[in-house]
C-alpha positions in Angstrom: 22.3 35.6 -30.0 20.1 38.3 -28.5 17.0 36.6 -29.9 18.0 33.2 -28.5 18.5 34.7 -25.0 15.0 36.5 -25.2 13.5 33.2 -26.4 15.2 31.3 -23.4 13.8 33.8 -20.9 10.3 33.6 -22.4 10.4 29.8 -22.2 11.7 29.9 -18.5 9.0 32.4 -17.5 6.3 30.2 -19.1 7.5 27.2 -17.3 7.6 29.0 -14.0 4.1 30.3 -14.7 2.7 26.8 -15.4 4.6 25.4 -12.2 2.7 27.9 -10.0 -0.8 27.5 -9.2 -2.6 30.7 -10.0 -5.5 29.8 -7.7 -3.1 29.5 -4.7 -3.0 33.0 -3.3 0.0 33.7 -1.0 0.1 36.6 1.5 3.2 37.6 3.3 2.7 38.9 7.0 5.2 40.5 9.2 5.5 42.8 12.1 5.8 42.7 15.8 3.7 41.4 18.7 0.3 42.1 17.3 1.1 40.3 14.1 2.6 37.4 16.0 -0.8 37.3 18.0 -1.2 37.6 21.7 -4.8 36.6 22.5 -6.1 33.3 23.6 -7.0 30.8 20.9 -10.6 29.7 21.3 -12.8 26.9 19.9 -14.1 28.9 16.9 -10.5 29.7 15.8 -9.8 26.0 15.3 -12.4 25.3 12.6 -10.0 25.8 9.6 -10.8 25.1 6.0 -8.6 22.6 4.1 -8.1 25.3 1.6 -6.5 27.6 4.2 -2.7 26.9 4.7 0.2 28.5 6.5 4.0 28.1 5.7 6.0 27.1 8.8 8.7 29.8 9.2 10.1 28.1 12.3 10.4 24.6 13.5 8.1 23.4 16.2 6.1 20.4 17.6 3.4 21.0 15.0 5.4 22.3 12.1 8.5 21.9 10.0 10.4 24.8 8.6 9.6 25.5 4.9 6.6 23.3 4.7 2.8 23.9 4.4 0.5 23.1 7.1 -3.2 23.6 7.8 -3.6 27.2 9.0 -4.5 26.1 12.6 -3.4 28.9 15.0 -0.9 29.9 16.0 0.3 30.8 12.5 3.5 32.7 13.2 5.3 30.3 15.6 4.4 27.4 17.8 4.7 29.6 20.9 2.5 32.5 19.5 -1.2 33.0 19.8 -4.3 34.2 17.9 -3.5 37.1 15.6 -5.1 39.1 12.8 -3.8 36.8 10.0 -6.0 34.0 11.3 -9.3 35.7 10.4 -7.9 37.4 7.4 -7.7 34.0 5.8 -11.0 32.8 7.3 -12.7 35.7 5.8 -11.2 35.4 2.3 -11.9 31.7 2.2 -15.7 32.4 2.7 -15.9 34.6 -0.3 -13.3 33.6 -2.9 -14.2 30.9 -5.6 -14.1 27.3 -4.2 -11.0 26.5 -6.3 -8.9 29.2 -4.6 -6.7 28.3 -1.6 -5.1 30.9 0.7 -1.6 30.6 2.0 0.0 32.7 4.8 3.7 33.2 5.4 4.2 35.0 8.7 7.3 36.3 10.5 6.9 38.5 13.5 9.2 39.5 16.4 7.5 40.9 19.5 8.6 44.4 20.5 10.9 44.9 17.4 11.5 48.1 15.5 10.8 48.2 11.8 14.6 48.2 11.2 14.8 44.5 12.2 13.2 43.9 8.8 15.6 46.2 6.9 18.2 43.9 5.4 20.7 46.7 5.1 20.8 47.8 8.8 19.3 44.9 10.9 22.5 42.8 11.5 24.3 45.3 13.8 21.0 46.2 15.6 20.2 42.6 16.2 23.8 41.7 17.3 23.4 44.4 20.1 20.1 43.0 21.4 20.4 42.2 25.1 16.9 41.1 26.1 16.7 37.2 26.6 13.2 36.9 25.5 13.8 38.9 22.4 16.9 36.8 21.5 14.9 33.6 22.0 12.4 34.8 19.3 15.3 36.1 17.0 17.0 32.7 17.4 14.0 30.9 16.0 14.3 33.1 12.8 18.1 32.5 12.5 18.6 36.0 13.9 17.5 37.6 10.6 13.7 38.0 10.3 13.9 39.6 6.9 16.0 36.8 5.5 13.6 34.3 6.9 10.5 35.9 5.5 12.2 36.2 2.2 13.4 32.5 2.1 10.0 31.2 3.1 8.3 33.5 0.5 10.5 32.0 -2.2 9.5 28.5 -1.2 5.8 29.5 -1.1 6.0 31.2 -4.5 6.9 27.9 -6.1 3.4 26.7 -5.3 1.3 29.8 -5.7 1.3 33.5 -6.5 2.0 36.3 -4.0 -1.1 38.4 -3.9 -0.5 40.9 -0.9 1.7 41.9 2.0 0.3 42.5 5.4 2.1 44.6 8.1 1.2 45.1 11.7 4.0 46.9 13.3 4.5 50.4 14.7 3.8 50.3 18.4 7.6 50.6 19.0 8.5 53.3 16.4 5.8 54.6 14.1 6.1 58.1 15.2 8.0 59.9 12.5 8.6 59.9 8.7 11.6 57.5 8.9 9.4 54.6 10.0 7.3 55.2 6.9 10.4 55.4 4.6 11.9 52.2 6.0 8.7 50.3 5.6 8.6 51.3 2.0 12.2 50.3 1.5 11.4 46.8 2.9 8.5 46.5 0.5 10.7 47.4 -2.4 13.4 45.0 -1.3 10.8 42.2 -1.2 9.4 43.2 -4.6 12.8 43.3 -6.2 14.0 39.9 -4.8 10.7 38.0 -5.3 10.0 39.7 -8.6 6.4 40.4 -8.1 4.4 43.1 -9.9 4.2 45.9 -7.4 0.9 47.2 -9.0 -0.7 43.9 -8.3 0.5 43.3 -4.8 -0.9 45.8 -2.3 0.7 46.6 1.0 -1.8 46.6 3.8 -0.8 48.4 7.1 -2.9 47.9 10.2 -3.6 50.6 12.7 -2.6 49.9 16.4 -5.1 49.8 19.2 -6.8 53.2 19.1 -6.3 55.8 21.9 -10.1 56.0 22.5 -10.1 52.4 23.5 -7.3 53.0 26.0 -4.5 52.0 23.5 -1.2 53.0 24.9 0.4 53.4 21.5 -2.6 55.0 19.7 -0.6 58.1 18.9 1.2 56.0 16.3 -1.9 55.9 14.1 -1.4 59.3 12.6 1.9 58.3 11.1 0.4 54.9 10.0 -2.6 56.6 8.4 -0.3 59.0 6.5 1.5 56.3 4.7 -1.2 55.9 2.0 -0.7 59.5 1.1 2.9 58.9 0.0 3.0 55.5 -1.8 0.9 53.8 -4.5 -0.9 50.6 -3.9 -0.6 51.1 -0.1 -3.7 50.8 2.1 -4.4 51.4 5.8 -6.5 48.9 7.7 -8.7 50.4 10.3 -8.8 49.1 13.9 -12.1 50.8 14.6 -14.1 48.5 17.0 -11.2 46.3 17.6 -10.9 46.3 21.4 -7.7 45.7 23.4 -6.8 43.1 26.0 -6.2 44.2 29.5 -2.6 45.5 28.7 -4.1 48.1 26.3 -1.3 47.3 23.8 -2.5 44.1 22.2 -5.9 43.2 20.9 -8.4 40.8 22.5 -9.3 37.6 20.7 -12.4 39.3 19.4 -10.4 42.3 18.5 -8.0 40.2 16.3 -11.0 38.4 14.7 -12.5 41.8 13.7 -9.1 43.2 12.6 -8.5 40.2 10.4 -11.8 40.8 8.8 -10.9 44.4 8.3 -7.6 43.3 6.5 -9.6 41.0 4.3 -12.2 43.6 3.3 -9.5 46.2 2.6 -7.6 43.8 0.4 -10.7 43.1 -1.7 -11.6 46.6 -1.9 -8.1 47.3 -3.3 -8.1 44.3 -5.8 -11.7 43.1 -6.5 -14.6 45.4 -5.8 -17.2 42.8 -6.7 -15.8 40.3 -4.1 -15.5 43.2 -1.6 -19.2 43.8 -1.9 -20.0 40.1 -1.3 -17.7 40.1 1.6 -19.3 43.2 3.0 -22.8 41.7 2.7 -21.8 38.5 4.3 -20.2 40.2 7.3 -23.1 42.4 7.8 -25.7 39.6 7.5 -23.7 37.7 10.2 -23.4 40.7 12.4 -19.7 40.6 12.0 -19.0 44.0 10.4 -18.8 45.9 13.7 -16.9 45.4 16.8 -17.6 46.3 20.5 -17.7 49.9 21.7 -15.9 51.6 24.5 -17.6 54.5 26.3 -15.5 56.3 28.8 -16.3 59.6 30.5 -12.7 59.8 32.0 -10.5 62.7 30.8 -7.2 63.9 32.4 -5.1 66.9 32.2 -1.5 66.2 33.2 1.4 68.7 33.7 4.9 67.9 34.6 7.1 70.1 36.9 10.5 68.6 37.6 10.0 65.1 38.9 6.3 65.4 39.6 3.4 64.9 37.3 0.3 66.9 38.5 -3.0 65.4 37.3 -6.5 66.8 37.3 -9.0 64.1 36.3 -12.7 64.5 35.4 -13.8 61.8 37.8 -12.1 59.7 40.6 -9.2 57.6 39.4 -8.7 54.2 41.0 -5.2 53.4 39.7 -2.5 54.5 37.1 -0.4 52.0 35.3 2.9 53.3 34.0 3.8 51.4 30.8 6.9 51.3 28.6 6.6 51.4 24.8 7.5 47.8 24.8 4.3 47.0 26.6 5.8 46.3 30.1 4.1 47.8 33.1 7.0 49.4 35.1 5.0 50.8 38.0 1.4 51.0 39.3 0.0 53.8 41.5 -3.0 52.9 43.6 -5.2 55.9 44.2 -8.6 54.6 45.4 -10.6 57.4 44.0 -8.8 60.7 43.7 -9.5 63.4 41.1 -6.6 65.7 41.8 -3.2 64.2 42.6 0.5 64.2 42.1 2.7 61.3 40.7 6.4 61.0 41.4 8.5 60.4 38.4 11.7 60.0 40.5 12.2 56.2 40.3 10.8 55.6 36.8 13.1 54.5 33.9 14.6 57.3 31.8 12.6 56.7 28.7 9.2 57.7 27.0 6.3 56.1 29.2 2.6 56.0 28.9 0.4 56.6 31.9 -2.8 54.7 31.9 -5.5 56.2 34.3 -8.3 54.0 35.2 -11.7 55.0 36.6 -15.0 52.9 36.9 -16.2 54.3 33.7 -13.0 53.5 31.6 -9.5 54.6 30.8 -7.5 57.6 29.6 -3.9 57.8 28.6 -1.1 60.4 28.3 2.6 59.9 27.5 5.6 61.5 29.4 9.2 61.7 28.4 11.2 60.9 31.7 
């Protein structure tokens, strides 16, 4: 009897293998707003290869849940924008063999904590969500983003082979070891339920906008960078050169394009060094291996005393934006060129906030717990 069962399992596995197209590479993408994409879609983003597809993870005017579509942005939802997954796929298509197709399965919820993707604790957290805009996004995913990602991945895996998992999340909560542990649990949950070989499917984790570019959540990057020190087959994707949009939380269109290329190159470095070198040479030849640069002479020293923040700046500051960790500007101080000044904390919300100081030469940031 035991031999019969083993034989049946072998036959079933063989049938499944032949049903899948080994040359259709599937990548699961999840996270928050930067994975969803927040930058304008431009003409160059619309020239998409027929070999580059995305799985519709929501219904929409240009998509039907659970079906493949050409990977014309937005990939995540019909109401999203340009994101890193777009040029991850473009970059891979340019270097993989002509018989290989790329498929993206993307689920992202703007402003969400990593726990929204933890199947064992997300239900009560999502049930307590009160923000209308967040609930609108959650409703599109059946109020369970993990389950939607898993369900769409299962459909996708009937046609191809899962080759990697991309995460861009952490602006909300990547400031401690618990974030790292939760992320690893989510990866393990996906691995167990989708039955892929964890040694063959790397986890790629992207840095947020860097602090030196004015990124208001740049101090999440040390935790993000530390994850590769704890878990095998986990790789950090650099955001070097990836410039932000005006809100200093999300990337610009060009920033997303470069970040997507970084994801693609990091994936190839982890799985196929020969293709990685081809990719590197092509990007260099096209001048696409480096992003823009930001040069700012502005530095600030801030000291809190009660409900006052005393600031000494290296050059005159024009204004200060106070931004929440969800990316919302809650107050703006117009200074018109002061180097030494005090800011009142009295009427600000009682939470951790980021102060973005702006001078003619650039920006500097500091965070304050109110």
